[in-house]
C-alpha positions in Angstrom: -18.1 -94.4 -159.4 -20.7 -91.6 -160.1 -23.6 -90.0 -157.8 -27.1 -92.2 -158.5 -29.2 -91.0 -161.4 -33.6 -90.3 -161.0 -33.3 -92.2 -164.3 -32.3 -95.8 -166.4 -31.6 -95.3 -169.5 -31.1 -98.8 -171.3 -29.9 -98.8 -175.2 -30.1 -102.2 -177.7 -26.3 -101.7 -178.9 -26.6 -101.5 -183.0 -24.1 -102.9 -185.5 -22.9 -105.5 -183.8 -21.4 -107.0 -186.5 -21.8 -111.3 -187.2 -19.6 -112.9 -184.1 -17.7 -116.0 -185.8 -15.1 -118.2 -183.4 -12.0 -117.0 -181.6 -13.4 -113.1 -182.1 -12.4 -111.7 -179.2 -15.6 -109.9 -177.7 -14.3 -106.8 -176.4 -13.1 -106.7 -179.7 -15.8 -107.5 -181.8 -18.6 -105.0 -180.1 -16.2 -101.8 -178.9 -16.9 -99.8 -182.4 -21.1 -100.1 -181.7 -20.6 -99.2 -178.3 -18.4 -96.3 -179.0 -20.3 -95.1 -181.6 -23.3 -95.5 -180.1 -25.3 -92.1 -179.4 -27.4 -92.1 -175.9 -30.5 -90.5 -175.6 -29.0 -87.2 -173.9 -27.2 -87.6 -177.4 -23.8 -88.3 -175.5 -21.8 -91.3 -177.2 -19.6 -94.2 -175.9 -19.4 -95.8 -172.9 -18.6 -94.0 -169.8 -17.7 -94.9 -166.2 -20.2 -96.6 -164.8 -22.1 -97.9 -167.6 -22.8 -101.5 -167.8 -22.9 -104.0 -170.7 -25.3 -106.3 -171.4 -23.9 -109.2 -173.8 -26.2 -111.9 -175.3 -24.7 -115.0 -173.9 -24.9 -116.9 -177.5 -22.7 -114.1 -179.1 -19.9 -114.7 -176.3 -20.5 -118.8 -176.8 -19.8 -118.4 -180.6 -17.2 -117.1 -180.4 -15.7 -119.4 -177.3 -16.4 -121.8 -181.0 -19.1 -123.3 -179.0 -20.5 -124.9 -182.4 -22.3 -128.3 -182.9 -24.4 -130.0 -185.2 -28.1 -128.9 -184.3 -30.5 -131.5 -182.2 -27.3 -131.8 -180.0 -28.9 -131.7 -176.4 -28.5 -128.5 -174.1 -28.0 -125.9 -177.2 -29.7 -122.1 -176.9 -31.9 -120.8 -179.4 -31.0 -121.6 -182.7 -31.8 -118.1 -184.5 -29.0 -116.7 -186.0 -27.0 -119.1 -186.8 -25.9 -121.6 -189.8 -28.5 -124.1 -191.0 -27.9 -127.2 -189.0 -25.1 -125.6 -186.7 -26.0 -124.8 -182.9 -24.5 -123.0 -180.1 -23.8 -124.5 -176.9 -23.5 -121.9 -173.7 -20.0 -120.3 -172.4 -18.2 -122.9 -171.0 -17.3 -120.9 -167.7 -19.4 -117.6 -167.7 -17.9 -116.0 -165.0 -14.2 -116.1 -166.7 -16.0 -115.1 -169.5 -17.7 -111.6 -168.2 -14.2 -110.6 -166.6 -11.9 -111.0 -169.5 -15.1 -109.3 -171.7 -14.5 -106.8 -168.9 -11.6 -106.6 -168.8 -10.9 -105.9 -172.5 -13.7 -102.8 -172.2 -11.7 -101.3 -169.4 -8.5 -101.9 -171.1 -10.6 -99.7 -174.0 -13.1 -97.3 -172.4 -11.2 -97.2 -168.7 -14.0 -96.6 -165.6 -13.8 -100.5 -166.0 -17.8 -101.1 -166.9 -20.4 -103.7 -165.8 -20.8 -106.9 -167.4 -23.5 -109.5 -167.4 -24.2 -112.1 -169.0 -27.9 -112.7 -170.3 -29.0 -116.3 -169.4 -26.8 -116.9 -166.2 -27.2 -113.3 -164.6 -23.2 -113.8 -164.3 -21.4 -110.6 -163.8 -18.1 -109.2 -163.4 -18.2 -105.4 -161.2 -22.0 -105.2 -161.0 -23.6 -105.7 -157.3 -25.7 -109.0 -157.2 -28.7 -106.6 -155.6 -30.7 -103.6 -155.4 -32.4 -103.7 -152.0 -34.6 -106.1 -152.0 -34.3 -106.5 -156.1 -31.9 -109.1 -157.9 -30.3 -106.1 -160.0 -28.6 -108.5 -162.4 -32.3 -110.4 -163.5 -34.0 -107.5 -163.3 -31.3 -106.3 -165.5 -31.0 -108.5 -167.9 -35.1 -110.0 -167.1 -35.4 -106.2 -169.3 -32.3 -106.9 -171.9 -33.6 -109.4 -173.3 -36.9 -107.1 -174.0 -34.6 -104.7 -175.9 -33.3 -108.1 -178.0 -36.2 -109.5 -178.7 -37.9 -106.2 -180.0 -34.3 -105.1 -181.8 -33.6 -108.3 -183.5 -29.8 -108.5 -184.1 -28.8 -106.7 -181.2 -27.1 -108.8 -178.5 -25.5 -106.3 -176.8 -27.7 -103.1 -174.9 -26.2 -100.9 -172.9 -27.3 -99.1 -169.9 -26.5 -95.9 -168.0 -27.8 -94.5 -164.7 -26.6 -97.5 -161.6 -22.6 -95.9 -161.8 -22.7 -96.5 -157.7 -24.0 -100.4 -158.0 -20.9 -101.4 -160.0 -17.7 -102.3 -157.9 -14.3 -102.7 -158.7 -13.6 -105.6 -157.6 -15.3 -109.0 -160.2 -17.0 -111.1 -158.0 -17.0 -114.6 -157.4 
């Protein structure tokens, strides 16, 4: 774990391929994370980074596709006509699996947070009196909406809020 920084960097990760059912999320996003260029011109993920992933991307990979009009579906953008997506069935299990997959590819056990749920693996819930996860997700969603087709946001500068263990 690295020492606290006085800055925070959030980058909408480009070049994430279109997810399909039964894709492994970590395998799908790793090439884009590996080639990510940070504002300081470093590349890839480093120990202490956090990856925030759209729950819709995770749900598609889990095969949670249903007929459009089904109750309880996520937003309909970026899906074929007539198809909708249900939320991930077990978001906590999903983030833990993604974290293990990213750790196997990059090392350093990056933190992982899922949008819409604030379920996380390896990221403290609060920073002082602030809900860290909720605020990171809100900021990531701004980037995801500002840059369509960027369902992943990488965060650097908060490594001191990561844990080795996955939370409940």
